[in-house]
C-alpha positions as CSV (number, residue, x, y, z in Angstrom):
1,X,255.7,228.3,102.1
2,X,258.8,230.2,100.9
3,X,258.3,232.4,97.9
4,X,261.3,234.1,96.4
5,X,260.4,235.9,93.2
6,X,261.9,236.3,89.8
7,X,261.4,234.6,86.4
8,X,262.2,234.3,82.8
9,X,261.7,233.5,79.2
10,X,264.1,231.6,77.1
11,X,265.9,231.1,73.9
12,X,265.3,227.9,72.1
13,X,268.2,225.5,72.5
14,X,268.1,221.9,71.3
15,X,267.3,219.2,73.8
16,X,266.5,215.5,73.1
17,X,266.7,216.3,69.4
18,X,263.9,218.8,69.5
19,X,263.5,222.5,70.1
20,X,263.6,223.3,73.9
21,X,260.8,225.3,75.4
22,X,257.1,224.5,75.9
23,X,256.8,221.4,73.8
24,X,253.2,220.6,74.8
25,X,250.8,218.2,73.2
26,X,247.6,219.7,74.7
27,X,245.6,216.6,73.8
28,X,247.4,214.9,76.7
29,X,245.7,217.3,79.1
30,X,242.1,216.2,78.4
31,X,242.3,213.4,80.9
32,X,240.4,213.3,84.2
33,X,241.8,213.2,87.7
34,X,245.3,211.7,87.6
35,X,244.9,210.2,91.1
36,X,243.1,207.1,92.3
37,X,242.0,206.4,95.8
38,X,243.0,203.1,97.6
39,X,239.4,202.1,97.8
40,X,238.8,202.6,94.1
41,X,241.9,200.8,93.2
42,X,241.0,197.9,95.4
43,X,237.6,197.6,93.7
44,X,239.2,197.7,90.2
45,X,242.5,195.8,90.7
46,X,241.8,193.5,87.9
47,X,241.5,196.4,85.5
48,X,244.9,197.9,86.2
49,X,248.5,197.0,85.5
50,X,250.2,198.0,88.8
51,X,253.7,199.4,89.1
52,X,255.7,199.7,92.3
53,X,257.9,202.8,92.1
54,X,259.7,202.6,95.4
55,X,263.3,203.2,94.9
56,X,264.8,200.2,96.6
57,X,264.4,196.8,95.0
58,X,264.8,195.2,98.4
59,X,261.6,197.0,99.6
60,X,259.8,195.5,96.6
61,X,261.3,192.1,97.3
62,X,260.2,192.2,101.0
63,X,256.6,192.8,100.0
64,X,254.5,194.6,97.4
65,X,250.9,194.8,96.3
66,X,249.7,191.7,94.4
67,X,250.5,191.9,90.7
68,X,252.8,194.9,91.0
69,X,255.9,195.1,88.8
70,X,258.9,197.0,90.2
71,X,259.9,200.2,88.3
72,X,263.4,201.1,89.3
73,X,264.3,204.8,89.4
74,X,267.9,204.3,88.6
75,X,267.6,201.6,86.0
76,X,264.2,202.2,84.3
77,X,263.3,205.8,84.9
78,X,266.7,207.3,84.4
79,X,270.2,206.6,83.2
80,X,271.7,206.9,86.7
81,X,273.0,203.3,86.7
82,X,274.6,203.6,83.3
83,X,278.4,203.3,83.1
84,X,280.0,206.7,82.9
85,X,276.9,208.5,84.2
86,X,278.0,212.1,84.9
87,X,275.5,214.3,87.0
88,X,277.1,217.4,85.3
89,X,275.3,216.3,82.1
90,X,271.6,215.9,82.8
91,X,271.8,215.7,86.6
92,X,271.6,212.7,89.0
93,X,268.5,211.2,87.2
94,X,268.6,212.0,83.5
95,X,265.8,210.7,81.4
96,X,266.6,207.6,79.4
97,X,266.4,207.8,75.6
98,X,262.9,207.7,74.4
99,X,263.3,204.4,72.5
100,X,264.8,202.8,75.5
101,X,261.9,203.8,77.8
102,X,259.3,202.8,75.1
103,X,260.9,199.4,75.0
104,X,260.8,199.1,78.8
105,X,257.2,200.1,78.9
106,X,256.4,197.4,76.4
107,X,258.4,194.9,78.4
108,X,256.2,195.7,81.4
109,X,253.2,194.7,79.1
110,X,251.9,198.2,78.7
111,X,250.2,199.3,75.4
112,X,248.1,202.3,74.5
113,X,244.9,200.6,75.9
114,X,246.4,199.5,79.2
115,X,245.2,201.1,82.4
116,X,248.2,201.7,84.7
117,X,248.4,202.7,88.3
118,X,251.5,203.2,90.3
119,X,252.5,203.8,93.9
120,X,255.4,204.4,96.2
121,X,255.8,204.8,100.0
122,X,256.6,208.5,99.9
123,X,253.3,210.2,99.1
124,X,254.1,209.9,95.4
125,X,257.4,211.7,95.5
126,X,259.8,208.8,95.1
127,X,259.2,207.9,92.4
128,X,255.5,207.3,91.5
129,X,255.0,210.9,90.2
130,X,258.2,210.6,88.1
131,X,256.8,207.4,86.6
132,X,253.4,209.1,86.0
133,X,255.1,212.0,84.3
134,X,257.2,209.8,82.1
135,X,254.3,207.7,81.0
136,X,252.2,210.8,80.2
137,X,255.2,212.3,78.4
138,X,255.5,209.0,76.4
139,X,251.9,209.7,75.2
140,X,250.1,207.2,77.5
141,X,246.8,208.5,78.8
142,X,245.4,205.8,81.1
143,X,247.7,206.4,84.1
144,X,246.9,207.1,87.7
145,X,248.9,207.6,90.9
146,X,247.6,205.9,94.1
147,X,246.7,208.7,96.4
148,X,248.4,208.1,99.7
149,X,250.7,205.4,98.3
150,X,251.4,202.1,99.9
151,X,250.3,203.3,103.3
152,X,246.8,204.1,102.0
153,X,246.6,200.7,100.2
154,X,247.4,198.9,103.4
155,X,244.9,201.0,105.3
156,X,242.2,200.1,102.7
157,X,242.8,196.4,103.4
158,X,245.2,195.5,100.6
159,X,247.8,192.8,101.4
160,X,251.4,192.4,100.5
161,X,253.0,189.5,98.6
162,X,256.5,188.5,97.8
163,X,255.5,186.7,94.6
164,X,256.8,188.2,91.4
165,X,254.1,189.5,89.1
166,X,253.3,187.5,85.9
167,X,254.4,189.8,83.0
168,X,253.1,189.5,79.5
169,X,255.6,191.6,77.4
170,X,254.3,193.7,74.6
171,X,256.0,195.5,71.7
172,X,257.8,198.8,72.5
173,X,255.3,201.6,73.2
174,X,254.5,203.3,69.9
175,X,256.0,206.7,70.2
176,X,259.1,208.5,68.9
177,X,259.2,211.7,71.2
178,X,258.5,213.1,74.6
179,X,255.1,214.8,74.5
180,X,255.3,217.0,77.6
181,X,257.4,220.2,77.9
182,X,260.9,220.0,79.2
183,X,263.6,222.6,79.8
184,X,267.4,222.3,79.7
185,X,270.0,224.4,81.5
186,X,270.4,226.9,78.6
187,X,266.6,227.4,78.6
188,X,266.6,227.9,82.4
189,X,269.5,230.4,82.1
190,X,267.4,232.5,79.8
191,X,264.0,232.1,81.4
192,X,265.1,233.0,85.0
193,X,265.8,236.5,83.8
194,X,262.4,237.1,82.3
195,X,259.7,238.5,84.7
196,X,256.9,237.0,82.5
197,X,258.1,233.5,83.5
198,X,258.5,231.6,86.8
199,X,261.0,229.0,87.9
200,X,260.0,226.9,90.8
201,X,262.3,224.9,93.0
202,X,260.4,222.2,95.0
203,X,263.3,221.2,97.4
204,X,263.0,222.0,101.0
205,X,263.4,225.6,102.2
206,X,266.6,224.6,104.0
207,X,268.2,223.3,100.8
208,X,266.9,226.2,98.7
209,X,268.4,228.7,101.2
210,X,271.7,226.8,101.1
211,X,271.6,225.9,104.8
212,X,272.2,222.3,104.0
213,X,272.7,220.0,101.0
214,X,272.5,216.2,101.5
215,X,273.0,215.1,97.9
216,X,274.9,217.6,95.8
217,X,278.4,219.1,96.2
218,X,277.2,222.7,96.4
219,X,274.3,224.2,98.5
220,X,272.0,227.0,97.3
221,X,269.6,227.6,94.4
222,X,269.3,228.9,90.9
223,X,269.1,232.7,91.1
224,X,265.6,234.0,90.4
225,X,263.8,230.8,91.4
226,X,260.8,230.6,93.7
227,X,260.7,227.9,96.4
228,X,257.7,225.9,97.5
229,X,258.6,222.4,98.7
230,X,256.8,219.5,97.1
231,X,255.3,218.3,100.4
232,X,253.1,221.3,100.5
233,X,251.0,219.4,98.0
234,X,249.9,216.9,100.6
235,X,247.6,216.8,103.6
236,X,249.1,215.5,106.9
237,X,247.7,212.0,106.1
238,X,250.0,211.8,103.0
239,X,247.2,212.3,100.5
240,X,247.0,215.1,98.0
241,X,245.2,218.3,99.0
242,X,241.9,218.9,97.2
243,X,242.0,220.3,93.7
244,X,240.5,223.5,95.0
245,X,243.2,223.9,97.7
246,X,246.0,223.1,95.2
247,X,244.6,225.5,92.7
248,X,244.5,228.3,95.3
249,X,248.1,227.4,96.4
250,X,249.5,227.6,92.9
251,X,247.5,230.5,91.7
252,X,249.0,232.5,94.6
253,X,252.5,231.4,93.6
254,X,251.9,232.1,89.9
255,X,250.6,235.6,90.6
256,X,248.6,235.8,87.4
257,X,251.2,234.2,85.1
258,X,249.8,231.2,83.1
259,X,251.0,227.8,84.2
260,X,252.5,227.3,80.7
261,X,255.1,229.9,81.7
262,X,256.2,227.9,84.8
263,X,259.2,225.6,84.9
264,X,259.6,223.2,87.8
265,X,262.7,221.6,89.2
266,X,264.1,219.9,92.3
267,X,267.4,218.2,93.0
268,X,267.3,215.7,90.1
269,X,264.0,215.9,88.3
270,X,262.1,213.4,90.5
271,X,260.2,215.3,93.2
272,X,259.6,218.1,90.7
273,X,257.2,215.6,89.0
274,X,255.2,215.5,92.3
275,X,254.4,219.2,91.9
276,X,253.7,218.7,88.2
277,X,251.2,216.1,89.3
278,X,249.7,218.5,91.9
279,X,249.3,221.1,89.2
280,X,247.5,218.6,87.0
281,X,245.2,217.8,89.9
282,X,244.6,221.5,90.3
283,X,243.7,221.9,86.6
284,X,246.8,224.1,86.0
285,X,248.5,222.2,83.1
286,X,251.4,223.0,80.8
287,X,254.3,223.6,83.2
288,X,257.7,222.4,82.0
289,X,260.2,220.0,83.8
290,X,263.8,220.9,84.1
291,X,265.1,217.3,84.4
292,X,268.7,218.2,85.3
293,X,267.6,220.4,88.1
294,X,270.0,221.6,90.9
295,X,272.2,218.5,90.6
296,X,273.1,219.6,87.0
297,X,273.0,223.3,87.6
298,X,275.4,223.3,90.6
299,X,278.0,221.4,88.6
300,X,277.7,223.6,85.5
301,X,279.7,226.7,86.5
302,X,276.6,228.9,86.2
303,X,275.6,231.6,88.6
304,X,274.3,230.3,92.0
305,X,272.7,231.9,95.0
306,X,274.2,232.1,97.6
307,X,277.3,232.7,95.5
308,X,279.0,229.5,96.8
309,X,278.2,227.3,99.7
310,X,279.9,223.9,99.8
311,X,277.9,220.9,100.9
312,X,277.1,220.5,104.6
């Protein structure tokens, strides 16, 4: 674990047409455990609409769990594939407009009563947790992430198929706003200077220190941020740590500051959702997501630490 302290409050800039800051609908945090074990999913497969959130469509095409629909990170869960996409504005994986995502969710056949489970092959980090967060932010409550991902499913005796899932499209999901808290770069600029707030970067320690940067043009981190990589949420077998262990881990990081005063980011707003999921498992709800993350910040001309390290 790497903890590097500092933190902040923020002004209230506008983002997604709403006031930035802790836009939290607390009713969404009354749900139970957001994970489901492979054995429980196997026993309840007929009750769930299943989404495969692995990044590559070729992986899905080569074999997926029966009935699973592919949710593409670049096309469905962000605007990364849109013509003219600029990482300097929203990062490498900006959220799609709310109406567009609501329409996509309906096209998958998901309505307010649908039980949804999702998986990837990366312990939930790419991009099952992002999909979980987006569905919860849409207002959907019946959503679970397969603990241990595809590997756990295969270990529990599930099989793969290459048959496309039968989809029964529904109307666009009934919502007109994101229900979970988000932060934009102006908000982060303000909050990182406030000791009553915390900013958490969940990239690897090497990337946070600026030793290397495989994806973005500049290495380093946002000054004042803490660092605890997302994979600290998992046991060696790829499953999430217990709620008690996760709670202890994040209470130590928070140092008495409420989770509502935590903002989480990564490289592009994807693996940050893994830590938001872990916080939910721990019962520490209310943290905000900085979607643009380092990929936006490092292109913004704002202060960076180290002062400037080009990509290596």
